[in-house]
Each structure stands twice: as C-alpha cells, then as structure tokens.
All heavy atoms as TSV, in Angstrom:
chain	resi	resn	atom	element	x	y	z
A	1	MET	N	N	177.521	-173.443	-57.581
A	1	MET	CA	C	176.682	-172.705	-58.520
A	1	MET	C	C	175.789	-171.743	-57.751
A	1	MET	O	O	175.213	-172.098	-56.739
A	1	MET	CB	C	175.861	-173.676	-59.346
A	1	MET	CG	C	175.003	-173.030	-60.363
A	1	MET	SD	S	174.270	-174.285	-61.428
A	1	MET	CE	C	173.515	-173.243	-62.589
A	2	ILE	N	N	175.666	-170.534	-58.249
A	2	ILE	CA	C	174.849	-169.509	-57.606
A	2	ILE	C	C	173.433	-169.596	-58.161
A	2	ILE	O	O	173.242	-169.605	-59.372
A	2	ILE	CB	C	175.432	-168.108	-57.866
A	2	ILE	CG1	C	176.839	-168.014	-57.281
A	2	ILE	CG2	C	174.536	-167.032	-57.276
A	2	ILE	CD1	C	177.556	-166.739	-57.618
A	3	PRO	N	N	172.423	-169.664	-57.262
A	3	PRO	CA	C	171.037	-169.718	-57.739
A	3	PRO	C	C	170.675	-168.474	-58.550
A	3	PRO	O	O	171.143	-167.375	-58.266
A	3	PRO	CB	C	170.221	-169.776	-56.445
A	3	PRO	CG	C	171.179	-170.213	-55.385
A	3	PRO	CD	C	172.529	-169.749	-55.820
A	4	ALA	N	N	169.842	-168.649	-59.546
A	4	ALA	CA	C	169.432	-167.554	-60.430
A	4	ALA	C	C	168.605	-166.504	-59.698
A	4	ALA	O	O	168.492	-165.371	-60.161
A	4	ALA	CB	C	168.647	-168.102	-61.611
A	5	THR	N	N	168.042	-166.851	-58.536
A	5	THR	CA	C	167.193	-165.912	-57.813
A	5	THR	C	C	167.987	-164.890	-57.018
A	5	THR	O	O	167.433	-163.898	-56.579
A	5	THR	CB	C	166.245	-166.665	-56.855
A	5	THR	OG1	O	167.045	-167.446	-55.960
A	5	THR	CG2	C	165.292	-167.546	-57.620
A	6	ILE	N	N	169.286	-165.108	-56.839
A	6	ILE	CA	C	170.110	-164.154	-56.103
A	6	ILE	C	C	170.467	-162.997	-57.034
A	6	ILE	O	O	170.997	-163.190	-58.115
A	6	ILE	CB	C	171.389	-164.820	-55.561
A	6	ILE	CG1	C	171.031	-165.880	-54.529
A	6	ILE	CG2	C	172.318	-163.771	-54.957
A	6	ILE	CD1	C	172.224	-166.607	-53.973
A	7	GLU	N	N	170.141	-161.791	-56.576
A	7	GLU	CA	C	170.430	-160.606	-57.368
A	7	GLU	C	C	171.814	-160.083	-57.024
A	7	GLU	O	O	172.346	-160.350	-55.965
A	7	GLU	CB	C	169.383	-159.533	-57.082
A	7	GLU	CG	C	167.995	-159.936	-57.519
A	7	GLU	CD	C	166.977	-158.850	-57.245
A	7	GLU	OE1	O	167.356	-157.672	-57.264
A	7	GLU	OE2	O	165.817	-159.199	-57.017
A	8	LYS	N	N	172.370	-159.324	-57.936
A	8	LYS	CA	C	173.663	-158.700	-57.705
A	8	LYS	C	C	173.534	-157.683	-56.574
A	8	LYS	O	O	172.640	-156.848	-56.589
A	8	LYS	CB	C	174.153	-158.016	-58.985
A	8	LYS	CG	C	175.495	-157.377	-58.852
A	8	LYS	CD	C	175.917	-156.739	-60.148
A	8	LYS	CE	C	177.245	-156.038	-59.962
A	8	LYS	NZ	N	177.639	-155.311	-61.156
A	9	ILE	N	N	174.440	-157.745	-55.623
A	9	ILE	CA	C	174.423	-156.827	-54.498
A	9	ILE	C	C	175.265	-155.606	-54.853
A	9	ILE	O	O	176.421	-155.728	-55.234
A	9	ILE	CB	C	174.967	-157.500	-53.224
A	9	ILE	CG1	C	174.082	-158.677	-52.843
A	9	ILE	CG2	C	175.063	-156.499	-52.084
A	9	ILE	CD1	C	174.617	-159.514	-51.713
A	10	GLU	N	N	174.666	-154.432	-54.744
A	10	GLU	CA	C	175.386	-153.200	-55.031
A	10	GLU	C	C	175.932	-152.638	-53.726
A	10	GLU	O	O	175.262	-152.674	-52.695
A	10	GLU	CB	C	174.454	-152.201	-55.707
A	10	GLU	CG	C	174.018	-152.688	-57.072
A	10	GLU	CD	C	173.371	-151.603	-57.896
A	10	GLU	OE1	O	173.603	-150.416	-57.617
A	10	GLU	OE2	O	172.638	-151.964	-58.816
A	11	PRO	N	N	177.150	-152.092	-53.759
A	11	PRO	CA	C	177.763	-151.583	-52.528
A	11	PRO	C	C	177.048	-150.335	-52.012
A	11	PRO	O	O	176.543	-149.525	-52.782
A	11	PRO	CB	C	179.193	-151.253	-52.950
A	11	PRO	CG	C	179.107	-151.002	-54.415
A	11	PRO	CD	C	178.014	-151.909	-54.921
A	12	LEU	N	N	177.026	-150.195	-50.685
A	12	LEU	CA	C	176.466	-148.998	-50.066
A	12	LEU	C	C	177.446	-147.840	-50.154
A	12	LEU	O	O	177.053	-146.684	-50.234
A	12	LEU	CB	C	176.131	-149.272	-48.600
A	12	LEU	CG	C	175.093	-150.359	-48.352
A	12	LEU	CD1	C	174.954	-150.617	-46.859
A	12	LEU	CD2	C	173.766	-149.980	-48.970
A	13	ALA	N	N	178.737	-148.168	-50.146
A	13	ALA	CA	C	179.798	-147.163	-50.248
A	13	ALA	C	C	181.002	-147.817	-50.907
A	13	ALA	O	O	181.180	-149.030	-50.814
A	13	ALA	CB	C	180.160	-146.635	-48.865
A	14	VAL	N	N	181.819	-147.008	-51.573
A	14	VAL	CA	C	183.018	-147.527	-52.240
A	14	VAL	C	C	184.219	-146.689	-51.830
A	14	VAL	O	O	184.091	-145.489	-51.577
A	14	VAL	CB	C	182.877	-147.542	-53.781
A	14	VAL	CG1	C	181.764	-148.464	-54.217
A	14	VAL	CG2	C	182.655	-146.150	-54.326
A	15	PRO	N	N	185.403	-147.318	-51.760
A	15	PRO	CA	C	186.610	-146.554	-51.432
A	15	PRO	C	C	186.834	-145.452	-52.460
A	15	PRO	O	O	186.597	-145.637	-53.659
A	15	PRO	CB	C	187.732	-147.593	-51.507
A	15	PRO	CG	C	187.044	-148.914	-51.362
A	15	PRO	CD	C	185.679	-148.742	-51.945
A	16	LEU	N	N	187.290	-144.309	-51.988
A	16	LEU	CA	C	187.490	-143.161	-52.864
A	16	LEU	C	C	188.430	-143.485	-54.019
A	16	LEU	O	O	188.226	-143.002	-55.132
A	16	LEU	CB	C	188.015	-141.973	-52.058
A	16	LEU	CG	C	188.087	-140.646	-52.779
A	16	LEU	CD1	C	186.726	-140.260	-53.355
A	16	LEU	CD2	C	188.587	-139.569	-51.853
A	17	ALA	N	N	189.410	-144.325	-53.789
A	17	ALA	CA	C	190.358	-144.686	-54.854
A	17	ALA	C	C	189.664	-145.403	-56.010
A	17	ALA	O	O	190.080	-145.289	-57.164
A	17	ALA	CB	C	191.473	-145.551	-54.286
A	18	ARG	N	N	188.600	-146.157	-55.729
A	18	ARG	CA	C	187.877	-146.898	-56.771
A	18	ARG	C	C	186.667	-146.140	-57.306
A	18	ARG	O	O	186.077	-146.528	-58.314
A	18	ARG	CB	C	187.413	-148.248	-56.207
A	18	ARG	CG	C	188.564	-149.189	-55.938
A	18	ARG	CD	C	188.107	-150.553	-55.459
A	18	ARG	NE	N	186.987	-151.071	-56.206
A	18	ARG	CZ	C	186.012	-151.822	-55.678
A	18	ARG	NH1	N	186.043	-152.140	-54.414
A	18	ARG	NH2	N	185.025	-152.255	-56.425
A	19	ALA	N	N	186.281	-145.056	-56.646
A	19	ALA	CA	C	185.057	-144.330	-56.992
A	19	ALA	C	C	185.017	-143.814	-58.429
A	19	ALA	O	O	183.975	-143.944	-59.083
A	19	ALA	CB	C	184.820	-143.194	-56.002
A	20	PRO	N	N	186.099	-143.244	-58.972
A	20	PRO	CA	C	186.011	-142.767	-60.364
A	20	PRO	C	C	185.681	-143.877	-61.360
A	20	PRO	O	O	184.864	-143.673	-62.258
A	20	PRO	CB	C	187.406	-142.179	-60.623
A	20	PRO	CG	C	187.873	-141.745	-59.268
A	20	PRO	CD	C	187.349	-142.811	-58.338
A	21	ALA	N	N	186.261	-145.048	-61.198
A	21	ALA	CA	C	185.991	-146.156	-62.120
A	21	ALA	C	C	184.555	-146.653	-61.976
A	21	ALA	O	O	183.934	-147.061	-62.960
A	21	ALA	CB	C	186.968	-147.295	-61.867
A	22	ILE	N	N	184.021	-146.602	-60.782
A	22	ILE	CA	C	182.677	-147.114	-60.529
A	22	ILE	C	C	181.601	-146.096	-60.924
A	22	ILE	O	O	180.577	-146.453	-61.502
A	22	ILE	CB	C	182.526	-147.528	-59.055
A	22	ILE	CG1	C	183.432	-148.739	-58.781
A	22	ILE	CG2	C	181.078	-147.826	-58.696
A	22	ILE	CD1	C	183.559	-149.097	-57.331
A	23	THR	N	N	181.852	-144.814	-60.646
A	23	THR	CA	C	180.829	-143.790	-60.867
A	23	THR	C	C	180.916	-143.099	-62.221
A	23	THR	O	O	179.932	-142.543	-62.692
A	23	THR	CB	C	180.904	-142.689	-59.793
A	23	THR	OG1	O	182.169	-142.013	-59.920
A	23	THR	CG2	C	180.747	-143.252	-58.402
A	24	GLY	N	N	182.106	-143.097	-62.821
A	24	GLY	CA	C	182.302	-142.354	-64.059
A	24	GLY	C	C	182.621	-140.889	-63.812
A	24	GLY	O	O	182.774	-140.114	-64.750
A	25	LEU	N	N	182.711	-140.488	-62.549
A	25	LEU	CA	C	183.055	-139.120	-62.179
A	25	LEU	C	C	184.543	-139.049	-61.872
A	25	LEU	O	O	185.095	-139.975	-61.273
A	25	LEU	CB	C	182.267	-138.678	-60.943
A	25	LEU	CG	C	180.746	-138.723	-61.050
A	25	LEU	CD1	C	180.121	-138.456	-59.685
A	25	LEU	CD2	C	180.260	-137.714	-62.060
A	26	SER	N	N	185.196	-137.954	-62.259
A	26	SER	CA	C	186.618	-137.814	-61.944
A	26	SER	C	C	186.807	-137.583	-60.444
A	26	SER	O	O	185.878	-137.156	-59.748
A	26	SER	CB	C	187.226	-136.654	-62.727
A	26	SER	OG	O	186.735	-135.422	-62.227
A	27	ARG	N	N	188.011	-137.833	-59.976
A	27	ARG	CA	C	188.320	-137.625	-58.563
A	27	ARG	C	C	188.105	-136.156	-58.186
A	27	ARG	O	O	187.547	-135.859	-57.124
A	27	ARG	CB	C	189.755	-138.059	-58.293
A	27	ARG	CG	C	190.154	-138.059	-56.843
A	27	ARG	CD	C	191.598	-138.580	-56.716
A	27	ARG	NE	N	192.066	-138.467	-55.366
A	27	ARG	CZ	C	192.068	-139.467	-54.498
A	27	ARG	NH1	N	191.653	-140.653	-54.866
A	27	ARG	NH2	N	192.515	-139.292	-53.277
A	28	SER	N	N	188.510	-135.227	-59.061
A	28	SER	CA	C	188.334	-133.799	-58.747
A	28	SER	C	C	186.852	-133.413	-58.726
A	28	SER	O	O	186.431	-132.604	-57.896
A	28	SER	CB	C	189.117	-132.928	-59.726
A	28	SER	OG	O	188.718	-133.164	-61.046
A	29	THR	N	N	186.049	-134.002	-59.606
A	29	THR	CA	C	184.605	-133.741	-59.586
A	29	THR	C	C	183.991	-134.263	-58.297
A	29	THR	O	O	183.145	-133.597	-57.686
A	29	THR	CB	C	183.904	-134.386	-60.807
A	29	THR	OG1	O	184.420	-133.778	-61.993
A	29	THR	CG2	C	182.397	-134.212	-60.742
A	30	ILE	N	N	184.429	-135.426	-57.862
A	30	ILE	CA	C	183.916	-135.990	-56.603
A	30	ILE	C	C	184.227	-135.045	-55.450
A	30	ILE	O	O	183.337	-134.694	-54.664
A	30	ILE	CB	C	184.492	-137.398	-56.360
A	30	ILE	CG1	C	183.909	-138.379	-57.382
A	30	ILE	CG2	C	184.198	-137.857	-54.927
A	30	ILE	CD1	C	184.580	-139.736	-57.413
A	31	TYR	N	N	185.479	-134.593	-55.331
A	31	TYR	CA	C	185.848	-133.675	-54.256
A	31	TYR	C	C	185.080	-132.354	-54.347
A	31	TYR	O	O	184.638	-131.814	-53.326
A	31	TYR	CB	C	187.350	-133.401	-54.262
A	31	TYR	CG	C	188.158	-134.455	-53.550
A	31	TYR	CD1	C	189.094	-135.220	-54.234
A	31	TYR	CD2	C	187.993	-134.686	-52.186
A	31	TYR	CE1	C	189.842	-136.187	-53.578
A	31	TYR	CE2	C	188.741	-135.648	-51.521
A	31	TYR	CZ	C	189.664	-136.388	-52.222
A	31	TYR	OH	O	190.398	-137.340	-51.565
A	32	ARG	N	N	184.906	-131.826	-55.564
A	32	ARG	CA	C	184.175	-130.572	-55.740
A	32	ARG	C	C	182.722	-130.723	-55.277
A	32	ARG	O	O	182.193	-129.866	-54.571
A	32	ARG	CB	C	184.228	-130.125	-57.205
A	32	ARG	CG	C	183.525	-128.798	-57.452
A	32	ARG	CD	C	183.658	-128.284	-58.884
A	32	ARG	NE	N	183.209	-129.250	-59.874
A	32	ARG	CZ	C	184.011	-129.879	-60.740
A	32	ARG	NH1	N	185.307	-129.662	-60.747
A	32	ARG	NH2	N	183.512	-130.737	-61.616
A	33	GLU	N	N	182.091	-131.830	-55.649
A	33	GLU	CA	C	180.686	-132.028	-55.272
A	33	GLU	C	C	180.541	-132.354	-53.788
A	33	GLU	O	O	179.517	-132.035	-53.183
A	33	GLU	CB	C	180.049	-133.096	-56.156
A	33	GLU	CG	C	179.970	-132.694	-57.627
A	33	GLU	CD	C	179.269	-131.369	-57.877
A	33	GLU	OE1	O	178.321	-131.013	-57.142
A	33	GLU	OE2	O	179.676	-130.665	-58.828
A	34	VAL	N	N	181.560	-132.967	-53.194
A	34	VAL	CA	C	181.549	-133.165	-51.731
A	34	VAL	C	C	181.582	-131.797	-51.054
A	34	VAL	O	O	180.815	-131.541	-50.117
A	34	VAL	CB	C	182.739	-134.046	-51.283
A	34	VAL	CG1	C	182.923	-133.983	-49.765
A	34	VAL	CG2	C	182.525	-135.489	-51.723
A	35	ALA	N	N	182.466	-130.903	-51.521
A	35	ALA	CA	C	182.574	-129.558	-50.945
A	35	ALA	C	C	181.274	-128.774	-51.095
A	35	ALA	O	O	180.919	-127.979	-50.218
A	35	ALA	CB	C	183.727	-128.800	-51.600
A	36	ARG	N	N	180.556	-128.998	-52.177
A	36	ARG	CA	C	179.278	-128.314	-52.415
A	36	ARG	C	C	178.124	-128.963	-51.638
A	36	ARG	O	O	177.012	-128.434	-51.622
A	36	ARG	CB	C	178.936	-128.342	-53.904
A	36	ARG	CG	C	179.833	-127.480	-54.738
A	36	ARG	CD	C	179.469	-127.598	-56.201
A	36	ARG	NE	N	180.306	-126.736	-57.025
A	36	ARG	CZ	C	180.357	-126.777	-58.333
A	36	ARG	NH1	N	179.599	-127.641	-59.008
A	36	ARG	NH2	N	181.150	-125.962	-59.003
A	37	GLY	N	N	178.371	-130.124	-51.059
A	37	GLY	CA	C	177.325	-130.818	-50.305
A	37	GLY	C	C	176.468	-131.737	-51.145
A	37	GLY	O	O	175.455	-132.245	-50.668
A	38	ASN	N	N	176.863	-131.976	-52.399
A	38	ASN	CA	C	176.079	-132.836	-53.288
A	38	ASN	C	C	176.427	-134.311	-53.167
A	38	ASN	O	O	175.609	-135.167	-53.536
A	38	ASN	CB	C	176.262	-132.396	-54.744
A	38	ASN	CG	C	175.681	-131.030	-54.988
A	38	ASN	OD1	O	174.667	-130.667	-54.402
A	38	ASN	ND2	N	176.329	-130.249	-55.830
A	39	LEU	N	N	177.634	-134.620	-52.713
A	39	LEU	CA	C	178.067	-136.001	-52.490
A	39	LEU	C	C	178.541	-136.120	-51.051
A	39	LEU	O	O	178.969	-135.137	-50.446
A	39	LEU	CB	C	179.205	-136.396	-53.442
A	39	LEU	CG	C	178.862	-136.451	-54.927
A	39	LEU	CD1	C	180.113	-136.772	-55.740
A	39	LEU	CD2	C	177.778	-137.472	-55.203
A	40	ARG	N	N	178.502	-137.334	-50.525
A	40	ARG	CA	C	178.847	-137.564	-49.133
A	40	ARG	C	C	180.015	-138.538	-49.027
A	40	ARG	O	O	179.965	-139.636	-49.589
A	40	ARG	CB	C	177.625	-138.155	-48.438
A	40	ARG	CG	C	177.569	-137.906	-46.991
A	40	ARG	CD	C	176.204	-138.316	-46.463
A	40	ARG	NE	N	176.488	-139.121	-45.298
A	40	ARG	CZ	C	175.770	-140.100	-44.858
A	40	ARG	NH1	N	174.686	-140.452	-45.472
A	40	ARG	NH2	N	176.127	-140.755	-43.791
A	41	LEU	N	N	181.061	-138.121	-48.307
A	41	LEU	CA	C	182.185	-139.004	-47.999
A	41	LEU	C	C	182.049	-139.471	-46.563
A	41	LEU	O	O	181.685	-138.696	-45.677
A	41	LEU	CB	C	183.519	-138.268	-48.149
A	41	LEU	CG	C	184.090	-138.117	-49.537
A	41	LEU	CD1	C	185.452	-137.423	-49.469
A	41	LEU	CD2	C	184.238	-139.449	-50.236
A	42	LEU	N	N	182.343	-140.740	-46.347
A	42	LEU	CA	C	182.318	-141.337	-45.015
A	42	LEU	C	C	183.742	-141.725	-44.643
A	42	LEU	O	O	184.538	-142.065	-45.515
A	42	LEU	CB	C	181.421	-142.578	-45.013
A	42	LEU	CG	C	180.023	-142.402	-45.621
A	42	LEU	CD1	C	179.359	-143.749	-45.806
A	42	LEU	CD2	C	179.187	-141.502	-44.753
A	43	LYS	N	N	184.070	-141.675	-43.360
A	43	LYS	CA	C	185.405	-142.056	-42.915
A	43	LYS	C	C	185.318	-143.287	-42.032
A	43	LYS	O	O	184.510	-143.347	-41.117
A	43	LYS	CB	C	186.067	-140.927	-42.117
A	43	LYS	CG	C	186.508	-139.741	-42.933
A	43	LYS	CD	C	187.602	-140.051	-43.905
A	43	LYS	CE	C	188.950	-140.121	-43.225
A	43	LYS	NZ	N	190.053	-140.265	-44.181
A	44	VAL	N	N	186.153	-144.271	-42.334
A	44	VAL	CA	C	186.320	-145.455	-41.491
A	44	VAL	C	C	187.820	-145.566	-41.275
A	44	VAL	O	O	188.551	-145.971	-42.181
A	44	VAL	CB	C	185.770	-146.734	-42.163
A	44	VAL	CG1	C	186.008	-147.936	-41.274
A	44	VAL	CG2	C	184.300	-146.580	-42.499
A	45	GLY	N	N	188.288	-145.129	-40.113
A	45	GLY	CA	C	189.724	-145.081	-39.877
A	45	GLY	C	C	190.361	-144.109	-40.847
A	45	GLY	O	O	189.963	-142.959	-40.959
A	46	ARG	N	N	191.344	-144.594	-41.619
A	46	ARG	CA	C	192.018	-143.752	-42.611
A	46	ARG	C	C	191.373	-143.830	-43.982
A	46	ARG	O	O	191.778	-143.131	-44.908
A	46	ARG	CB	C	193.481	-144.193	-42.723
A	46	ARG	CG	C	194.272	-143.899	-41.486
A	46	ARG	CD	C	195.664	-144.461	-41.518
A	46	ARG	NE	N	196.289	-144.389	-42.832
A	46	ARG	CZ	C	197.487	-144.835	-43.104
A	46	ARG	NH1	N	198.206	-145.394	-42.162
A	46	ARG	NH2	N	197.984	-144.746	-44.316
A	47	THR	N	N	190.359	-144.656	-44.137
A	47	THR	CA	C	189.732	-144.875	-45.439
A	47	THR	C	C	188.561	-143.926	-45.660
A	47	THR	O	O	187.701	-143.786	-44.796
A	47	THR	CB	C	189.235	-146.331	-45.555
A	47	THR	OG1	O	190.331	-147.203	-45.326
A	47	THR	CG2	C	188.630	-146.602	-46.917
A	48	SER	N	N	188.534	-143.287	-46.823
A	48	SER	CA	C	187.388	-142.461	-47.222
A	48	SER	C	C	186.511	-143.281	-48.155
A	48	SER	O	O	186.988	-143.861	-49.126
A	48	SER	CB	C	187.860	-141.207	-47.963
A	48	SER	OG	O	188.584	-140.373	-47.109
A	49	LEU	N	N	185.224	-143.337	-47.838
A	49	LEU	CA	C	184.258	-144.079	-48.646
A	49	LEU	C	C	183.250	-143.106	-49.234
A	49	LEU	O	O	182.756	-142.209	-48.542
A	49	LEU	CB	C	183.519	-145.108	-47.792
A	49	LEU	CG	C	184.364	-146.182	-47.117
A	49	LEU	CD1	C	183.500	-146.998	-46.163
A	49	LEU	CD2	C	185.018	-147.070	-48.146
A	50	LEU	N	N	182.940	-143.285	-50.497
A	50	LEU	CA	C	181.924	-142.473	-51.162
A	50	LEU	C	C	180.577	-143.164	-51.001
A	50	LEU	O	O	180.407	-144.318	-51.396
A	50	LEU	CB	C	182.268	-142.289	-52.636
A	50	LEU	CG	C	181.309	-141.430	-53.455
A	50	LEU	CD1	C	181.237	-140.004	-52.903
A	50	LEU	CD2	C	181.731	-141.414	-54.910
A	51	ASP	N	N	179.632	-142.451	-50.407
A	51	ASP	CA	C	178.281	-142.968	-50.188
A	51	ASP	C	C	177.552	-143.072	-51.531
A	51	ASP	O	O	177.347	-142.060	-52.210
A	51	ASP	CB	C	177.537	-142.034	-49.235
A	51	ASP	CG	C	176.093	-142.416	-49.042
A	51	ASP	OD1	O	175.823	-143.594	-48.775
A	51	ASP	OD2	O	175.234	-141.520	-49.170
A	52	MET	N	N	177.194	-144.283	-51.934
A	52	MET	CA	C	176.593	-144.493	-53.251
A	52	MET	C	C	175.167	-143.952	-53.344
A	52	MET	O	O	174.711	-143.590	-54.425
A	52	MET	CB	C	176.637	-145.972	-53.623
A	52	MET	CG	C	178.063	-146.480	-53.869
A	52	MET	SD	S	178.964	-145.525	-55.110
A	52	MET	CE	C	178.077	-145.998	-56.591
A	53	ALA	N	N	174.452	-143.850	-52.219
A	53	ALA	CA	C	173.115	-143.254	-52.257
A	53	ALA	C	C	173.216	-141.783	-52.650
A	53	ALA	O	O	172.390	-141.280	-53.430
A	53	ALA	CB	C	172.423	-143.402	-50.906
A	54	SER	N	N	174.266	-141.102	-52.158
A	54	SER	CA	C	174.446	-139.694	-52.535
A	54	SER	C	C	174.828	-139.574	-54.008
A	54	SER	O	O	174.440	-138.615	-54.677
A	54	SER	CB	C	175.476	-139.004	-51.641
A	54	SER	OG	O	176.792	-139.463	-51.884
A	55	VAL	N	N	175.567	-140.551	-54.531
A	55	VAL	CA	C	175.937	-140.552	-55.957
A	55	VAL	C	C	174.683	-140.709	-56.808
A	55	VAL	O	O	174.477	-139.969	-57.775
A	55	VAL	CB	C	176.949	-141.667	-56.286
A	55	VAL	CG1	C	177.164	-141.788	-57.788
A	55	VAL	CG2	C	178.270	-141.416	-55.575
A	56	ARG	N	N	173.827	-141.657	-56.442
A	56	ARG	CA	C	172.596	-141.878	-57.204
A	56	ARG	C	C	171.701	-140.630	-57.192
A	56	ARG	O	O	171.151	-140.236	-58.219
A	56	ARG	CB	C	171.842	-143.083	-56.657
A	56	ARG	CG	C	172.504	-144.387	-57.003
A	56	ARG	CD	C	171.682	-145.586	-56.500
A	56	ARG	NE	N	172.480	-146.779	-56.566
A	56	ARG	CZ	C	173.302	-147.210	-55.585
A	56	ARG	NH1	N	173.388	-146.529	-54.461
A	56	ARG	NH2	N	174.000	-148.308	-55.735
A	57	ALA	N	N	171.570	-140.004	-56.013
A	57	ALA	CA	C	170.744	-138.795	-55.907
A	57	ALA	C	C	171.348	-137.659	-56.731
A	57	ALA	O	O	170.614	-136.928	-57.410
A	57	ALA	CB	C	170.618	-138.381	-54.442
A	58	PHE	N	N	172.669	-137.509	-56.693
A	58	PHE	CA	C	173.335	-136.457	-57.462
A	58	PHE	C	C	173.128	-136.667	-58.955
A	58	PHE	O	O	172.749	-135.740	-59.671
A	58	PHE	CB	C	174.834	-136.434	-57.127
A	58	PHE	CG	C	175.634	-135.525	-58.011
A	58	PHE	CD1	C	175.479	-134.158	-57.952
A	58	PHE	CD2	C	176.549	-136.048	-58.912
A	58	PHE	CE1	C	176.215	-133.312	-58.775
A	58	PHE	CE2	C	177.289	-135.219	-59.736
A	58	PHE	CZ	C	177.123	-133.845	-59.665
A	59	LEU	N	N	173.352	-137.882	-59.431
A	59	LEU	CA	C	173.183	-138.162	-60.857
A	59	LEU	C	C	171.739	-137.966	-61.305
A	59	LEU	O	O	171.484	-137.471	-62.399
A	59	LEU	CB	C	173.672	-139.570	-61.191
A	59	LEU	CG	C	175.177	-139.809	-61.023
A	59	LEU	CD1	C	175.520	-141.270	-61.275
A	59	LEU	CD2	C	175.983	-138.890	-61.911
A	60	ALA	N	N	170.794	-138.323	-60.447
A	60	ALA	CA	C	169.375	-138.152	-60.784
A	60	ALA	C	C	168.996	-136.675	-60.864
A	60	ALA	O	O	168.049	-136.308	-61.574
A	60	ALA	CB	C	168.500	-138.865	-59.755
A	61	SER	N	N	169.748	-135.808	-60.170
A	61	SER	CA	C	169.423	-134.381	-60.173
A	61	SER	C	C	169.987	-133.641	-61.389
A	61	SER	O	O	169.619	-132.499	-61.635
A	61	SER	CB	C	169.981	-133.718	-58.902
A	61	SER	OG	O	171.394	-133.590	-58.967
A	62	LEU	N	N	170.862	-134.281	-62.144
A	62	LEU	CA	C	171.481	-133.634	-63.300
A	62	LEU	C	C	170.503	-133.559	-64.474
A	62	LEU	O	O	169.661	-134.437	-64.644
A	62	LEU	CB	C	172.730	-134.408	-63.724
A	62	LEU	CG	C	173.865	-134.463	-62.705
A	62	LEU	CD1	C	174.995	-135.349	-63.229
A	62	LEU	CD2	C	174.373	-133.077	-62.388
A	63	PRO	N	N	170.631	-132.512	-65.286
A	63	PRO	CA	C	169.745	-132.407	-66.456
A	63	PRO	C	C	170.110	-133.459	-67.507
A	63	PRO	O	O	171.250	-133.903	-67.585
A	63	PRO	CB	C	170.015	-131.000	-66.984
A	63	PRO	CG	C	171.382	-130.657	-66.491
A	63	PRO	CD	C	171.546	-131.378	-65.182
A	64	VAL	N	N	169.155	-133.828	-68.295
A	64	VAL	CA	C	169.363	-134.774	-69.389
A	64	VAL	C	C	170.069	-134.049	-70.528
A	64	VAL	O	O	169.692	-132.926	-70.879
A	64	VAL	CB	C	168.009	-135.356	-69.862
A	64	VAL	CG1	C	168.206	-136.252	-71.078
A	64	VAL	CG2	C	167.328	-136.096	-68.740
A	65	ALA	N	N	171.086	-134.674	-71.084
A	65	ALA	CA	C	171.816	-134.067	-72.207
A	65	ALA	C	C	170.945	-134.080	-73.443
A	65	ALA	O	O	170.280	-135.069	-73.746
A	65	ALA	CB	C	173.107	-134.836	-72.456
A	66	GLU	N	N	170.958	-132.980	-74.162
A	66	GLU	CA	C	170.207	-132.878	-75.414
A	66	GLU	C	C	171.213	-132.770	-76.538
A	66	GLU	O	O	171.694	-131.686	-76.861
A	66	GLU	CB	C	169.265	-131.684	-75.377
A	66	GLU	CG	C	168.199	-131.838	-74.305
A	66	GLU	CD	C	167.172	-130.731	-74.323
A	66	GLU	OE1	O	167.030	-130.058	-75.366
A	66	GLU	OE2	O	166.522	-130.539	-73.304
A	67	ILE	N	N	171.532	-133.873	-77.151
A	67	ILE	CA	C	172.546	-133.946	-78.199
A	67	ILE	C	C	171.902	-133.630	-79.547
A	67	ILE	O	O	170.840	-134.151	-79.897
A	67	ILE	CB	C	173.192	-135.345	-78.242
A	67	ILE	CG1	C	173.691	-135.766	-76.854
A	67	ILE	CG2	C	174.281	-135.420	-79.283
A	67	ILE	CD1	C	174.756	-134.877	-76.291
A	68	GLY	N	N	172.565	-132.780	-80.301
A	68	GLY	CA	C	172.106	-132.500	-81.657
A	68	GLY	C	C	171.054	-131.429	-81.763
A	68	GLY	O	O	170.603	-131.107	-82.865
A	69	LYS	N	N	170.615	-130.841	-80.655
A	69	LYS	CA	C	169.626	-129.767	-80.730
A	69	LYS	C	C	170.352	-128.437	-80.722
A	69	LYS	O	O	171.321	-128.228	-80.029
A	69	LYS	CB	C	168.672	-129.840	-79.528
A	69	LYS	CG	C	167.772	-131.056	-79.566
A	69	LYS	CD	C	166.719	-130.958	-78.517
A	69	LYS	CE	C	165.775	-132.140	-78.635
A	69	LYS	NZ	N	164.678	-132.044	-77.678
A	70	THR	N	N	169.854	-127.521	-81.524
A	70	THR	CA	C	170.461	-126.193	-81.598
A	70	THR	C	C	169.617	-125.216	-80.808
A	70	THR	O	O	168.403	-125.370	-80.668
A	70	THR	CB	C	170.571	-125.705	-83.054
A	70	THR	OG1	O	169.263	-125.699	-83.628
A	70	THR	CG2	C	171.473	-126.624	-83.851
A	71	ALA	N	N	170.273	-124.205	-80.273
A	71	ALA	CA	C	169.545	-123.171	-79.516
A	71	ALA	C	C	168.731	-122.311	-80.473
A	71	ALA	O	O	169.195	-121.952	-81.543
A	71	ALA	CB	C	170.540	-122.320	-78.733
A	72	ALA	N	N	167.532	-121.990	-80.082
A	72	ALA	CA	C	166.659	-121.181	-80.949
A	72	ALA	C	C	166.835	-119.713	-80.693
A	72	ALA	O	O	167.212	-119.256	-79.715
A	72	ALA	CB	C	165.211	-121.572	-80.715
C-alpha cells in the first residue's frame, strides 16, 4: 500500500513518441515550437525527450481563450 503522503511524481521529460498524448499538442506543433525556440528537445542516445518545464512555460505564455465573445 502506498502512503497517502506520497505525491504523484511528474516526469521531467517525456519521449517524443508519447509527448502528444501527455501534452495535448500535436507532433507537428511540438516540432514547430522547438524550431521557434519555445519548446526544448533533449537527446539521450537515439531518444528525443521533450523537456516538460519548457512545455509548462510555453502553455503558460499562451493567451486565455475567450469563448462566446464577439469582436466589437
């Protein structure tokens, strides 16, 4: 049994193949934002890892969607 005081550990980086399912971003969006310098890919041997700190910073920089408002 796992003690209730242990918090869920979030990954520091995720394999690029799993990144779209984890982040909600498409693979092409990830590559585009890497090219723009907004996301960071790390290499370990042949594996590309998406740095989750860069994902959090990128998502925090996006504007909030305003649903249902019309332009004046």
